[in-house]
N, C-alpha and C positions, 0 to 999 in steps of 0.2 A: 629453579632458586638463582635469581641473579647475583652478581660476586659481590656487591654490597651487604646484602642479606645474609649471606654465606660467612662473611665475615664478622658480621654482627651477631650471629648465632653462635660461632665458634667462641668469641669474645665472652660473650653472655654465659654460655657453658662453662668455661673456663673460671668465672668469675664466683659462679654459684658453687663450682666444685671444689676451689679452694676455701670457700666459707662455711663449707659442712663440718659438722661436730662428729669425728670418729667415733666416740663413745656411743652417740645416738643411732649409729648404724652397727653397732657390736664388734666395733673394730678396736684392738689396742691401739695408743699412742705410737708415733713412729719417733725413734730416738728418745732422749731424756723430756723434753717437754713439749712437743709438737700433738695438740690434741686437735687440730683444725686441718681439714682438708683431706680428700680422698685421692688415691692414687687414679691414673686414666684406667688402669687395668681392673680397679675395685668396681669403679661405674660400670664400665663392661661386663662384668662378671654378673652382678646386682641386677643390670637391665637386659642381659643375655644378648649381648650382641657380642661382635670379635673385638678384640682390644684394636687390632688394625682400623678396623672400618670407625669406630668411636674417636681413634686419634686422626681420622680424615677429617671427621666431623668437626672437632677444634681446632683444626688447622684451616678450616674453610674449603677445604677440597670440595671440586665440581660432583659432586654425588647426590642421589636423592634419598632422602630420609622419608621412610613411611609415617603417618599419623600413629599408628600402633607403636611404632619406634621411638617415636619423640613423646609419646605419652609414658612409655614405659622408663624412659630417662627422667622425665619430670615426675613420676612417682618415688625414683631412686632420691632423686634431687630435693624432694619435698617441696616441690615450688607451688606457689600460690596459686589461685585460679586466674589470675590476671597474669603471672609469669607464664603458665602452662599456655594460655590463650596467645601470648606474645611469641613463644617458641614455636607453635602450629602456625603461626601466621610467617612467621620469618623462615618454616619450611614450606611455606606454600600451601598451608592446609586452611586456610580463611578464605573466606569470600572478599573479593574486592569490591569496594562501593561499584553502583552502577555507573556513577559519573565519572571513575576512572581517577585521575590527578588534575582535572580541571578545576581551578580556583572559582570559589563561589563570592562574588563580588558585592551582590545585595540581596535582599530578601525579598521574595514574592509579596505583592502588594496585598493579597490576603492574610499573610503571616505577620505583616509588617503591623497591620490593623490589629491582631492579636495582641502583639506587643504592646502598641498604643494602647489596648482597653485596660490593661493592668496600672495599678496606679504605684507600683512599687518597682526599684529597677530592675531591666530585664534586658536582655541583649541576646544577640543569635552568633553562635560560633560556626565557621565552616571548617572542613576536615585538617587544613592547615593552620588553623585556630585564628584565622584572620575573623575581625570582628565584623561581619556582614549587615548589622543593623543593630537598632537599639530604641529605646523609648525615652521620653523627656526626664523620667524620674532617674535612668541612668544616667542621663548628663547633669543632673541635679547633684548627684553623688561622684561624678566624674567629669567635672567639667570640661577638659580637655578633650574628651572624644572626638568631638567636632571640629577641632581644630588640627588632630594629627592627619598627616598625608595617608591616604588611602593604604600605598605602600608598605605604611609602619602601622597602620592599625591592626595588628595582631597581638594577641594578648599575652604572648608569652615575651614577645619583643617589648610590650610595654612595662611587664613586670620586670623585666631585667635592664630596661633602660632607662625609663622616665622616673628621674628624682622625686617628683611630685605624687605618684602613685605610691613610689616606695615609701614615703614619710607617711602614707595614710594608711599603711599595713602594719601594725604594731609587732605581728607576727610574721614579718615577711621571711625570714629564715625558712617558717616551716611551709608557708604558704608556697613560695617559689620552689621548693622541693616536691611538694605533692604535684604541682602542676607539671613540671618536667617528666616525672614517674607516670602521670596521667598520659602525656603527650606521648611517651614513648610507646606505652601500652597501647594507644590509638594507631600507631603510626607501624605497624609492623607490614601491612599489606603494602604500603606507600614507601618503604624504604628502599632507596636505589633511585627511584624518581628523581629528575632535576629539581623538580620544586622544593622537594624535602631535603636534597642535600645542601640546596642553595640557602634555604632557611636555617637550617642547623650549623653550616659555616659561618654565615652571617652573624649568628648569635655568637657562636664560641670567638670569633673575631671581636665582637662588640664587648664580652663579658666573660671575665675571668672565671666570675663565679658560676655561670651557665656552663662553661666549659669543663670545670670542675665536676658540678652534680651529672652533667650529660656522661662523663666516664665511669660514674659508677654502675652504671644499668641497673638502676632501681625501676621498677614496673609495679604500677598501681593501678586499679580500676577506677573510676569515679566513684564515689560515696558522697551522700547529703551529707552536710556538715555544719555547724556555725560559723560565721564569718565577722570579724570584727573590723571597722574602718575608723579611722579618725578625720572627720571632715575640717578643713580649715576653719569653716565658720560656725559648725553647730556641733563638734564635738565628737563623741563616741556614737557612732551607729553599729547596731548588733543585727545580721540577719540570720536567718535559717535559708542555705544555699540549696538550691534544687537544679536538676537540668531535665529537661523534656525532649523528645525526639518527635517531630512530627510526622505523622504516619504518609503523607504524600511527598514531603522533602526529607529522608531519613539522614542525607548528608549533613543538613542543620540541626546543631543542639540548642534548647534555648536554656539560658542560664538565667535562674530567677532568685533574685534576694527579696525573701519575704521577710519584712519586721519580726521580730521574734518578741512572742509574746512575753510582757511584764517587762518591758523595755521602752524608754521614751523614743524609741527610732522613728515610730510611725510620726508621731507629734514634731520631731526634728527635721524628718525630709517634708512635712507638709510646710513649716517655716521657710525652706529653701524655696518653696514653689510660690511665694508672695511674690506681688510684683515689684516691691524693693529688693527683693534677691538679686546680688549679682551675679547671675549665673545668665551663660548664653542659651538663648533658645531658637536654635536653628538646627538642621540638618545639614551634612554636606555629602 
């Protein structure tokens, strides 16, 4: 476990310990009004580990935590499945992607053909959340994608730094928080790599909002959900968002925006595709 992953694991456990409700663990409050948070010795006792060892874990000391111990601590803290997977990844108990930390800059031709074959917005996200490819329907939805410099063509970067995209998201506060939590959940095995550290630092420097959300250490697995955009030309567009993973390139995730049934979204997308629509039709 590298130093940055040890620090992150320690901070994550401290945050979760502080947020536990004592009554839910069958423990009395401390003092007059303290009902939140367990002591380190209480976590250690419930997880059947020594107080000293658990303290070292929270302090980010160079120790090896077994999968069984981390799972036991997770059960005591009532971690969600996403949080438990994140803790295991930080502890070195997750499979690192075959491609390691190398960036994926483009989509293989056969997968780009798949993107092009669907008539609704779709794009491919690399492990660092760089947007590696997209189809013309995605350009209709977000026309700036082809103009953005490749180095800044990252989903998190755009969500937190592009005013146009922010204006298109009426639920930006919710969407941005979900994205950060999902990004963190997927970053465990890569935490400490030069590329991951540089991206997070860049985002923290560019956006105080990102820095604040990142400091909360929230972890969520991706789940299909409804997404709403307000397009400057055709108004509200409602999609069901899904993510697919191609078996031959598992480091790429395809994000699909399927028009929600019962809404005028498909017709409005078609209007954007008309010859007189002022939407650029080029890939860069």
